C-alpha positions as CSV (number, residue, x, y, z in Angstrom):
1,X,196.7,101.0,135.4
2,X,196.3,97.0,135.1
3,X,195.7,96.8,131.8
4,X,199.0,99.0,130.9
5,X,201.0,96.4,133.2
6,X,199.5,93.8,131.3
7,X,200.2,95.4,127.6
8,X,203.8,95.5,129.0
9,X,204.0,91.6,130.4
10,X,202.6,90.9,127.0
11,X,205.4,92.5,125.4
12,X,208.1,91.5,127.6
13,X,206.6,88.1,126.3
14,X,207.0,88.3,123.0
15,X,210.2,89.9,123.4
16,X,211.6,86.3,125.7
17,X,212.3,88.8,128.4
18,X,210.4,86.2,131.0
19,X,212.6,87.9,133.9
20,X,210.7,91.2,132.6
21,X,207.1,89.1,132.6
22,X,207.7,87.8,135.7
23,X,208.1,90.7,137.8
24,X,205.3,92.5,135.8
25,X,202.8,90.3,136.4
26,X,204.3,90.2,140.3
27,X,202.8,93.8,139.9
28,X,199.4,92.8,138.7
29,X,198.9,90.3,141.4
30,X,200.1,92.4,143.8
31,X,197.2,94.7,143.2
32,X,194.8,92.3,142.0
33,X,195.2,89.0,143.7
34,X,192.2,86.8,142.8
35,X,193.1,87.7,139.2
36,X,193.8,84.1,138.0
37,X,195.3,84.9,134.5
38,X,197.8,86.8,135.8
39,X,199.1,83.2,138.1
40,X,198.6,81.5,134.8
41,X,200.4,84.0,132.9
42,X,203.3,84.3,136.0
43,X,203.9,80.7,136.2
44,X,204.5,80.2,132.6
45,X,207.2,82.7,132.6
46,X,208.7,81.1,135.5
47,X,208.5,77.6,134.0
48,X,210.4,79.9,131.0
49,X,213.3,81.0,133.6
50,X,213.2,77.3,134.5
51,X,211.7,77.9,138.0
52,X,209.4,74.6,138.0
53,X,208.7,75.4,141.9
54,X,207.4,78.9,141.1
55,X,205.3,78.1,138.3
56,X,203.6,75.0,140.2
57,X,202.8,77.5,143.1
58,X,201.5,79.9,140.6
59,X,199.4,77.5,139.2
60,X,198.3,76.1,142.5
61,X,197.2,79.9,142.8
62,X,195.2,79.8,140.0
63,X,193.3,76.1,140.7
64,X,192.0,78.0,144.2
65,X,190.4,80.9,142.0
66,X,189.1,78.5,139.6
67,X,189.2,74.5,139.3
68,X,187.8,73.8,136.4
69,X,190.6,75.0,133.7
70,X,192.0,71.7,132.3
71,X,195.1,73.8,131.0
72,X,196.4,74.7,133.9
73,X,196.3,71.5,135.6
74,X,197.9,70.5,132.4
75,X,200.8,73.4,133.2
76,X,201.1,72.4,136.5
77,X,201.8,68.8,135.6
78,X,204.0,69.7,132.7
79,X,206.1,71.6,135.8
80,X,205.9,68.4,137.6
81,X,207.2,66.2,134.6
82,X,210.4,69.2,135.1
83,X,210.8,68.1,138.6
84,X,210.5,64.4,138.0
85,X,207.5,64.4,140.1
86,X,205.6,62.1,138.1
87,X,203.2,61.0,139.6
88,X,201.8,64.6,140.6
89,X,202.4,65.1,136.9
90,X,199.9,61.7,135.9
91,X,197.1,63.1,138.4
92,X,197.1,66.6,136.9
93,X,197.3,65.2,133.4
94,X,194.2,62.5,134.7
95,X,192.3,65.7,135.9
96,X,192.5,67.6,133.0
97,X,191.5,64.9,131.0
98,X,188.1,64.6,133.4
99,X,187.8,68.1,132.8
100,X,188.1,68.3,128.9
101,X,188.7,65.1,127.0
102,X,189.4,66.9,123.5
103,X,192.7,68.0,124.9
104,X,195.2,66.9,123.3
105,X,198.0,68.4,125.5
106,X,197.2,66.3,128.5
107,X,197.3,63.2,126.8
108,X,200.8,64.2,125.4
109,X,201.5,65.4,129.3
110,X,200.3,61.8,130.4
111,X,202.1,60.1,127.6
112,X,205.2,61.1,128.9
113,X,204.4,60.1,132.6
114,X,203.6,56.5,130.7
115,X,207.0,56.2,128.8
116,X,209.0,57.2,131.4
117,X,207.4,54.1,133.6
118,X,208.4,52.1,130.8
119,X,204.5,51.7,129.8
120,X,205.4,51.8,126.2
121,X,201.6,51.1,125.0
122,X,199.9,52.9,127.0
123,X,202.0,55.9,126.2
124,X,201.8,55.2,122.6
125,X,197.8,55.0,123.2
126,X,198.1,58.7,124.4
127,X,200.2,60.0,121.9
128,X,197.8,58.8,119.3
129,X,194.6,59.6,120.9
130,X,196.3,63.4,121.7
131,X,197.2,63.1,117.9
132,X,194.1,62.5,117.0
133,X,192.4,65.0,119.2
134,X,194.2,67.3,117.8
135,X,193.9,66.7,114.1
136,X,190.5,67.0,114.7
137,X,190.5,70.5,116.0
138,X,192.8,71.3,113.5
139,X,194.8,72.3,116.2
140,X,198.5,72.5,116.1
141,X,201.2,71.7,118.6
142,X,202.6,75.2,118.9
143,X,198.8,77.1,118.9
144,X,198.6,77.6,122.3
145,X,200.7,80.9,122.5
146,X,199.0,83.6,123.6
147,X,196.7,81.4,125.8
148,X,198.3,82.7,129.0
149,X,197.0,86.4,128.7
150,X,193.1,85.0,128.3
151,X,190.9,85.3,131.6
152,X,188.5,82.7,130.7
153,X,185.1,83.4,132.3
């Protein structure tokens, strides 16, 4: 049954129906509360719905299960940025970089924190670093679509 619900949630995401995706992932979590991918995905749906507090809660639930995923720290950092909680965002972007120094999105997020603090040189350094890593990895800014449905081991 879980696979059918995951497929249903994927369809909702593709259609941009984040409310439906959130509801379906809530069903999945009720059935399987240790499925970390469901928390990441529901958090992403909530982020799209501008429910940043809910997104933070879901990303935090994921981190309680697996604290070694740089993407989830970066996602939570982005939610904190939307909530104007720059110090918490900085902590998450730094943790993301600690886990994977070649994860460009963490540098982009941290660059935004530095920019908001008026640290233009540090912001530019992180922007340059993230861009260089992205080029090195052959990624585009939007290549991460679909990541939310993966359940890394």
